[in-house]
Backbone bond lengths (Angstrom), bond angles and torsions (degrees), N, CA, C in turn:
res aa  C-N    CA-C-N  psi(-1)  N-CA   C-N-CA  omega(-1)  CA-C   N-CA-C  phi
1 M - - - 1.449 - - 1.532 111.44 -
2 I 1.354 116.08 -44.97 1.466 119.74 178.75 1.521 109.81 -59.33
3 K 1.333 116.38 -43.13 1.467 119.38 -179.75 1.528 110.04 -62.99
4 D 1.335 117.65 -38.37 1.462 120.98 177.34 1.528 110.89 -60.97
5 I 1.323 116.17 -42.78 1.467 120.24 178.42 1.519 109.94 -63.33
6 A 1.349 116.00 -44.76 1.462 119.99 -179.57 1.526 111.10 -62.41
7 V 1.325 116.92 -42.48 1.462 120.73 178.64 1.523 109.63 -64.46
8 D 1.349 117.19 -42.95 1.455 121.17 178.15 1.530 110.42 -59.55
9 L 1.319 116.07 -43.98 1.469 118.70 177.79 1.518 110.65 -63.59
10 D 1.335 116.67 -39.49 1.455 121.05 177.89 1.520 110.42 -61.00
11 N 1.318 117.09 -42.44 1.460 121.26 179.20 1.527 111.28 -63.14
12 Q 1.328 117.23 -28.52 1.458 121.46 178.82 1.528 111.84 -85.71
13 G 1.333 116.65 -2.52 1.455 120.21 179.85 1.513 113.07 79.37
14 V 1.334 117.96 11.33 1.462 120.93 -178.64 1.514 110.75 -78.83
15 T 1.318 116.88 -38.51 1.463 121.65 -178.95 1.520 107.57 -153.94
16 R 1.311 117.45 174.85 1.457 120.24 174.25 1.522 107.92 -142.69
17 L 1.303 114.71 149.22 1.456 119.16 178.07 1.516 109.52 -68.59
18 V 1.324 115.69 138.14 1.455 120.99 176.93 1.520 107.37 -78.22
19 E 1.326 116.20 132.98 1.462 119.96 -178.65 1.520 110.06 -69.70
20 G 1.309 116.53 150.54 1.453 121.37 177.00 1.510 111.59 116.76
21 V 1.299 115.05 175.84 1.454 122.15 -175.50 1.518 112.22 -58.92
22 D 1.309 117.42 -43.83 1.459 121.27 -175.57 1.528 112.39 -98.52
23 G 1.310 117.84 16.57 1.455 121.37 -176.55 1.509 114.08 -55.39
24 A 1.321 117.22 -45.96 1.468 120.63 -179.43 1.515 110.52 -65.50
25 D 1.339 116.72 -40.02 1.467 120.15 178.55 1.529 111.48 -62.73
26 I 1.323 115.96 -41.74 1.466 119.68 179.32 1.521 109.86 -65.68
27 N 1.325 116.51 -40.52 1.452 120.26 178.29 1.526 110.78 -62.05
28 V 1.334 116.63 -44.97 1.463 120.64 178.40 1.527 110.16 -61.97
29 A 1.326 116.20 -43.31 1.469 119.63 178.79 1.527 110.53 -60.48
30 S 1.331 116.92 -40.81 1.469 120.35 178.67 1.520 111.38 -63.71
31 L 1.317 116.41 -42.17 1.466 120.36 179.02 1.527 110.93 -65.36
32 I 1.332 116.76 -42.53 1.468 120.54 178.48 1.521 110.39 -63.30
33 L 1.314 116.52 -43.67 1.469 120.62 179.28 1.525 110.45 -61.35
34 S 1.332 116.27 -41.94 1.458 120.77 178.10 1.522 111.06 -63.37
35 Q 1.331 116.74 -45.42 1.465 120.51 178.25 1.530 111.01 -61.56
36 A 1.326 115.85 -42.21 1.462 119.85 179.78 1.529 110.29 -61.82
37 F 1.340 116.68 -44.81 1.459 119.38 -179.12 1.528 111.61 -63.52
38 V 1.328 116.49 -46.38 1.462 120.15 -178.61 1.524 110.43 -59.34
39 N 1.321 116.51 -45.45 1.462 119.71 -178.52 1.520 112.42 -72.60
40 W 1.326 116.88 -34.81 1.469 120.60 174.59 1.527 109.05 -61.57
41 H 1.328 116.78 -45.25 1.467 120.95 -178.83 1.529 110.74 -63.67
42 K 1.328 117.24 -41.79 1.469 120.21 177.63 1.526 110.87 -59.83
43 A 1.329 116.69 -44.59 1.469 120.94 179.66 1.527 110.11 -63.34
44 F 1.326 116.50 -40.70 1.464 121.72 179.56 1.522 110.17 -63.24
45 M 1.341 115.73 -42.46 1.465 119.93 -178.42 1.528 112.01 -68.64
46 K 1.336 117.96 -27.23 1.466 120.22 175.14 1.524 110.57 -61.89
47 V 1.315 116.80 -31.37 1.465 120.82 176.62 1.528 109.93 -75.98
48 L 1.331 117.83 -42.47 1.466 121.60 -173.93 1.524 114.31 -80.91
49 D 1.330 117.91 -30.88 1.468 121.50 -175.99 1.534 114.33 -53.71
50 P 1.332 119.69 -44.84 1.469 118.72 179.95 1.540 113.02 -60.31
51 Y 1.321 116.26 -21.97 1.471 121.17 179.47 1.525 111.55 -95.59
52 K 1.326 115.70 2.96 1.467 122.50 -179.19 1.538 111.59 54.75
53 L 1.338 114.29 46.07 1.460 121.59 177.90 1.520 109.44 -119.02
54 T 1.326 115.95 141.98 1.450 120.75 170.31 1.523 107.61 -90.17
55 Y 1.331 115.91 167.67 1.455 120.22 177.13 1.525 110.27 -59.95
56 S 1.326 117.89 -44.42 1.469 121.46 -179.19 1.527 111.55 -62.38
57 Q 1.321 117.14 -39.65 1.465 120.01 177.20 1.521 110.77 -64.71
58 W 1.333 115.66 -41.89 1.465 119.01 178.75 1.524 110.88 -62.60
59 I 1.336 116.89 -40.82 1.469 120.79 178.78 1.524 110.34 -61.24
60 I 1.331 117.39 -40.62 1.474 119.89 177.73 1.527 109.76 -60.72
61 L 1.322 116.91 -49.63 1.470 120.33 179.80 1.527 111.20 -60.85
62 Q 1.324 116.02 -45.05 1.467 121.06 -178.75 1.525 110.92 -64.28
63 T 1.315 116.87 -39.63 1.462 121.02 179.43 1.521 110.53 -64.59
64 L 1.320 117.09 -44.66 1.462 120.39 178.27 1.528 111.08 -61.96
65 M 1.337 116.51 -39.76 1.464 120.57 178.38 1.533 110.31 -65.11
66 T 1.318 115.96 -46.39 1.460 121.28 -178.39 1.525 111.52 -62.88
67 Q 1.325 116.57 -43.12 1.458 120.44 -178.01 1.527 112.08 -71.28
68 G 1.323 115.54 -33.64 1.458 119.49 177.98 1.518 114.32 70.80
69 A 1.314 116.36 12.40 1.464 120.78 -179.51 1.521 108.31 -147.78
70 P 1.339 117.03 153.43 1.464 119.67 177.18 1.530 111.35 -58.37
71 M 1.317 115.07 147.51 1.460 121.69 179.65 1.521 109.57 -133.24
72 S 1.316 115.49 152.45 1.464 120.05 175.89 1.525 108.45 -78.69
73 P 1.338 117.25 158.40 1.464 119.78 174.77 1.528 112.29 -56.22
74 T 1.318 117.80 -35.76 1.464 121.16 178.34 1.524 110.91 -63.78
75 E 1.317 117.05 -42.31 1.465 120.47 177.28 1.522 110.55 -63.34
76 L 1.325 116.88 -43.89 1.464 120.99 178.58 1.521 111.27 -61.88
77 N 1.314 116.54 -38.49 1.462 121.58 -177.50 1.527 111.75 -61.13
78 K 1.334 117.53 -28.47 1.464 120.83 178.63 1.528 110.85 -60.46
79 Y 1.332 116.56 -32.38 1.462 120.49 -179.54 1.523 111.91 -80.43
80 L 1.316 117.18 -21.50 1.462 121.66 -176.47 1.507 113.19 -98.58
81 T 1.303 116.90 -27.94 1.463 123.32 -174.52 1.533 112.17 50.22
82 I 1.337 115.32 51.72 1.461 121.80 174.95 1.516 108.60 -123.28
83 E 1.314 116.44 172.06 1.461 121.58 -178.74 1.523 111.44 -66.89
84 G 1.320 116.35 146.93 1.456 122.83 -177.14 1.524 114.63 -55.54
85 T 1.327 117.44 -39.21 1.466 118.42 -179.74 1.526 110.97 -67.70
86 S 1.315 116.69 -32.81 1.460 120.41 179.19 1.518 111.84 -65.43
87 I 1.312 117.45 -37.19 1.466 120.43 -179.56 1.522 109.36 -62.29
88 S 1.319 117.47 -38.80 1.468 120.32 178.65 1.519 111.32 -63.57
89 I 1.323 116.46 -41.10 1.469 120.57 178.66 1.527 110.26 -64.77
90 L 1.336 116.61 -42.82 1.465 120.28 177.86 1.529 111.02 -61.56
91 I 1.318 116.05 -45.77 1.467 120.94 -179.48 1.525 110.15 -63.12
92 D 1.343 117.39 -41.62 1.473 120.65 177.99 1.529 111.03 -56.14
93 G 1.337 116.09 -47.70 1.460 120.34 -177.90 1.519 112.91 -64.03
94 I 1.319 116.30 -42.05 1.470 120.04 -179.51 1.536 110.22 -70.43
95 E 1.321 116.38 -36.56 1.461 120.38 179.24 1.532 110.83 -65.66
96 K 1.334 117.52 -41.09 1.468 121.20 178.82 1.522 111.53 -59.36
97 R 1.314 116.93 -30.25 1.469 121.38 178.50 1.527 112.41 -82.06
98 G 1.336 116.60 -5.10 1.459 120.05 177.99 1.516 114.16 79.81
99 L 1.338 117.48 17.52 1.458 121.17 -177.54 1.520 112.75 -89.25
100 I 1.326 115.80 -23.22 1.463 121.91 176.23 1.520 108.52 -138.37
101 R 1.328 115.01 166.12 1.468 119.61 174.07 1.525 108.79 -136.75
102 R 1.322 113.71 150.11 1.466 121.07 176.73 1.522 108.39 -106.79
103 R 1.297 115.31 140.59 1.466 120.67 175.69 1.515 109.00 -133.94
104 R 1.326 114.27 131.97 1.470 119.66 175.59 1.522 109.33 -86.85
105 S 1.312 114.68 145.48 1.453 120.72 177.21 1.529 108.94 -68.58
106 R 1.295 116.32 138.90 1.479 120.05 176.47 1.515 110.94 -73.84
107 V 1.316 115.54 -25.29 1.463 120.67 -179.18 1.531 110.66 -81.25
108 D 1.320 117.02 -45.40 1.455 122.67 -178.74 1.525 108.28 -130.48
109 R 1.324 116.65 102.15 1.467 122.16 -174.45 1.537 112.80 -61.91
110 R 1.344 117.01 -17.74 1.465 119.66 177.87 1.527 111.54 -74.72
111 M 1.331 116.34 -23.20 1.465 121.05 -177.01 1.524 110.31 -83.24
112 V 1.336 116.11 123.96 1.465 122.68 179.59 1.525 108.27 -120.40
113 K 1.313 116.14 136.74 1.467 121.68 174.74 1.518 108.16 -120.97
114 V 1.322 115.62 142.14 1.463 123.00 -179.26 1.519 107.59 -110.59
115 S 1.330 116.03 137.40 1.468 119.93 177.18 1.519 110.02 -136.43
116 L 1.304 115.02 158.27 1.454 123.12 179.61 1.524 109.37 -79.71
117 T 1.316 117.28 136.14 1.464 120.82 176.08 1.534 108.80 -88.55
118 E 1.300 116.48 171.59 1.464 120.88 175.84 1.530 110.22 -60.44
119 Q 1.333 116.09 -39.77 1.466 120.44 178.03 1.535 110.65 -61.98
120 G 1.321 116.85 -38.86 1.468 120.98 176.99 1.521 111.38 -65.41
121 Q 1.320 116.46 -41.07 1.470 120.76 177.60 1.528 110.87 -63.27
122 E 1.317 116.84 -41.50 1.464 120.92 179.45 1.527 110.98 -64.82
123 L 1.324 116.45 -39.89 1.461 120.14 178.65 1.529 110.46 -63.45
124 L 1.323 117.19 -45.06 1.463 120.09 178.56 1.529 111.29 -63.26
125 A 1.316 116.97 -37.40 1.465 120.24 178.70 1.525 110.95 -62.64
126 E 1.315 116.94 -29.25 1.464 121.39 178.23 1.533 111.50 -81.20
127 I 1.324 116.91 -37.84 1.463 121.54 -176.25 1.526 112.48 -79.96
128 D 1.315 118.05 -41.13 1.464 121.56 -171.03 1.529 114.90 -55.97
129 P 1.334 120.47 -40.74 1.475 118.19 176.93 1.536 112.57 -62.74
130 Q 1.315 116.30 -33.33 1.464 120.04 178.09 1.533 110.82 -68.65
131 I 1.328 115.74 -39.95 1.464 120.51 177.27 1.532 109.25 -64.43
132 S 1.315 117.24 -42.73 1.469 120.78 178.98 1.525 111.38 -60.58
133 R 1.329 117.24 -42.55 1.466 120.73 177.79 1.530 111.12 -63.75
134 L 1.331 116.61 -40.75 1.458 120.86 178.30 1.525 110.26 -61.98
135 I 1.306 117.20 -47.20 1.468 121.26 -179.62 1.526 110.14 -61.20
136 E 1.315 116.70 -40.80 1.470 119.99 178.28 1.525 110.99 -65.32
137 K 1.339 117.68 -38.67 1.475 121.06 177.11 1.523 111.05 -61.33
138 I 1.317 115.98 -41.98 1.456 120.76 -175.74 1.532 111.49 -76.33
139 Y 1.321 117.49 -44.66 1.459 121.17 -173.69 1.525 114.26 -105.13
140 G 1.317 117.89 -6.59 1.460 121.82 -174.05 1.509 115.21 -62.38
141 H 1.310 117.69 -26.20 1.467 120.54 -178.91 1.522 112.81 -80.01
142 L 1.321 117.85 -6.46 1.465 121.39 179.13 1.534 109.76 -85.62
143 S 1.304 115.89 139.57 1.468 120.02 175.27 1.530 108.82 -72.17
144 A 1.317 115.93 168.64 1.472 120.03 178.40 1.529 110.31 -59.40
145 G 1.326 116.69 -40.73 1.466 120.59 178.54 1.516 112.44 -64.90
146 E 1.331 116.06 -41.28 1.466 120.02 178.29 1.520 111.10 -65.51
147 R 1.320 117.28 -37.02 1.474 120.20 177.60 1.525 110.71 -63.68
148 K 1.328 116.45 -43.08 1.471 120.19 178.64 1.532 110.23 -64.04
149 Q 1.334 116.22 -41.30 1.458 120.41 178.14 1.533 110.66 -64.10
150 L 1.320 117.07 -42.75 1.466 121.70 178.13 1.531 110.25 -59.55
151 I 1.318 116.44 -46.33 1.467 120.55 179.44 1.525 110.43 -60.16
152 A 1.329 117.34 -45.49 1.469 120.79 -179.18 1.529 111.18 -62.83
153 L 1.336 117.01 -43.12 1.462 120.31 179.84 1.528 111.46 -67.89
154 C 1.319 116.73 -42.04 1.470 119.98 178.25 1.521 110.92 -62.40
155 R 1.331 117.13 -39.08 1.468 119.89 177.36 1.527 110.68 -61.54
156 K 1.325 117.04 -44.18 1.465 120.01 -179.95 1.526 110.77 -60.42
157 I 1.330 116.48 -44.80 1.464 120.80 179.67 1.524 110.19 -65.33
158 R 1.337 115.94 -46.16 1.465 119.71 179.48 1.520 111.07 -60.22
159 D 1.335 117.26 -46.95 1.463 120.31 -177.13 1.523 111.70 -62.11
160 A 1.335 117.05 -41.77 1.465 119.84 178.03 1.522 110.64 -64.39
161 S 1.334 116.46 -38.83 1.474 120.63 178.57 1.521 110.83 -66.43
162 V 1.323 116.51 -41.86 1.468 120.86 179.99 1.529 109.96 -63.15
163 V 1.325 117.03 -46.46 1.468 121.03 178.69 1.528 109.90 -61.40
164 N 1.333 117.00 -42.90 1.459 121.13 179.05 1.526 111.63 -58.50
165 N 1.332 116.49 -31.62 1.468 120.95 -179.82 1.524 112.57 -94.57
166 G 1.328 117.16 13.21 1.458 121.39 175.17 1.514 114.56 81.52
167 G 1.315 117.77 15.07 1.454 121.13 -179.22 1.515 113.16 -97.72
168 N 1.323 114.82 179.65 1.456 122.54 -179.28 1.531 108.86 -114.07
169 P 1.323 118.57 112.05 1.468 121.36 -178.61 1.531 113.40 -59.45
170 D 1.343 117.11 -31.01 1.471 119.70 179.93 1.524 111.35 -64.55
171 I 1.319 116.70 -38.00 1.461 120.50 178.70 1.524 109.84 -68.81
172 V 1.327 117.07 -43.23 1.461 121.45 179.15 1.526 109.76 -62.28
173 E 1.324 117.25 -40.86 1.473 121.61 178.78 1.530 110.72 -65.85
174 A 1.329 117.01 -40.72 1.469 120.06 179.28 1.523 110.75 -62.72
175 I 1.321 116.93 -39.93 1.463 121.07 177.47 1.528 109.60 -64.20
176 L 1.330 117.20 -44.24 1.465 121.14 177.80 1.529 110.95 -58.35
177 M 1.311 116.48 -47.20 1.458 120.27 -177.40 1.534 110.73 -64.56
178 K 1.311 116.35 -39.30 1.457 119.75 178.82 1.520 110.14 -67.30
179 F 1.331 116.88 -44.31 1.470 121.09 -178.84 1.519 111.64 -65.80
180 S 1.330 116.78 -41.84 1.460 120.65 -175.47 1.525 111.92 -76.31
181 G 1.322 116.70 -12.48 1.456 119.57 -177.61 1.517 113.00 88.44
182 A 1.329 117.45 -6.58 1.451 120.79 -179.23 1.531 111.66 -72.59
183 G 1.318 117.15 -20.47 1.451 121.04 -178.65 1.518 114.31 -85.96
184 H 1.330 116.54 0.77 1.457 119.31 -177.94 1.505 111.04 -92.35
């Protein structure tokens, strides 16, 4: 049945079976991973929607909180991996809500740093426990060994995807470690 679904999706141009002995298994794994991400994102947005925040906006706020120091839009963009013009639009929206502030350097007026306001800190303090509960609901049933295995497998998939898109997995990993606090 799974193979029939995969073939049907292939016929629709949505995906294609990977050639080789394990092709169907890889295809199923890709579909499961996609389903997991979509549903994880929906669950995450149920937490953020009442606060009128997108995932990208939350990442900006969380990154500023984690770093504990003002950052340039370019530095923030490394955590989002989106186009430069989009980061400005995101920052504009969050700034209008009073959650962050921009400050120009007195030495070089072209240099802008973004920092979290007290209102932004208060909002994160309200949201973060809900995010923690959600993460525990989703991953709490996994043993410590399964969590380590999941992390290792996700890294392999991420690194192959990053290389496929012309990126450097070491840089992506360094950003992850810095963001997660594990790199400190």
